[in-house]
N, C-alpha and C positions, 0 to 999 in steps of 0.2 A: 619487829623486823618482820617483812612477808614475804613467803619464799616465792622464788621465782620459780616460773614455769621454764623448763628446759628447753632450748630451741628444738625444732623439728628439723633433722639432718634431709628427710624427703621433700618438705616443704621447700625448705631454702633451694635445695638443687632443681625443684620444678620452677620456681620462681627466677632463678638464674636463666633456666633453659627457654623461660617464656612461656612454661604450662601453666595451664589453669591449676588451681589446687584440689587436690582429689578430697572427695568427701569423706570425712573420717570413717573409720570401721566402727560397725557397731561393738559395745563393750563384750568381752568375751565371756560366756558363761562361767560362774565361780563355783566350784564344786567344795561342799562343807567338807570338813576331815573326818565327819564320822557317816559320808554317804555310802560308803563302802559295806560290803556285808563281809561278817567276820566269821570264818567257817568255825565251825562248832567245836574243834579240836583245839581252837586256841582262845576259846570264851575264857576270861578269867585269868590269862597269861601273860607275862611281858616278856619283851625280846632282851637278852643279855648277849652283848656284842663286845669283840675284842679284836685286835690287830695283831697278828703274828706273821713271822716269814713264811715263805711259800713254803719251804721245806716241811715245817710245822702241818700245813694244811695238806700238803701231799702224805705225808706220812699218816695223819689221821686219816685220810680218805682211803688210803691203803690199807691200816687196820682194820675199819669198818668192812672194807670190800673182804678181806681175809676173814674176818669173825662173823660174816654174811649178816652184819647189823646195820644201824644206820650212824652217823655221825652223833645226830639226837642222841640215840643210846650209851653211846659211849662217853658222852657230855654229862649225860645225868647220871651214869655210873662214878664219874671223875668226881663230880660236886659232890655225890653222897659220901666218897672217900673222905674228901676234904673236910665238909662238915664233921664226921665223926671223928677226925684226928684232931680238930680243933675243938673237941668237946660240944658240939653242936647236935642238936636232934637230926636224924636223916630224914629229909625232906622229900626226896624223890625215890 
């Protein structure tokens, strides 16, 4: 079963209005996923993300400000403590 091309709404509206069909736009340049420069501080590292309530985010940011440190440093400390607690080597 061959896939059908989706109808072009713009072309249909132009046809209904009696206008000549517009020339197709040139294809957009595609960006390779690896075409950006990775900062040296991130080479060999991976992102770890999670979703929390706004109150958790706010408290973490406030704690970082009160301790004159970064959220990154607080999370590194917390993960290191978790690894130790679970009997794993502290990697951070």
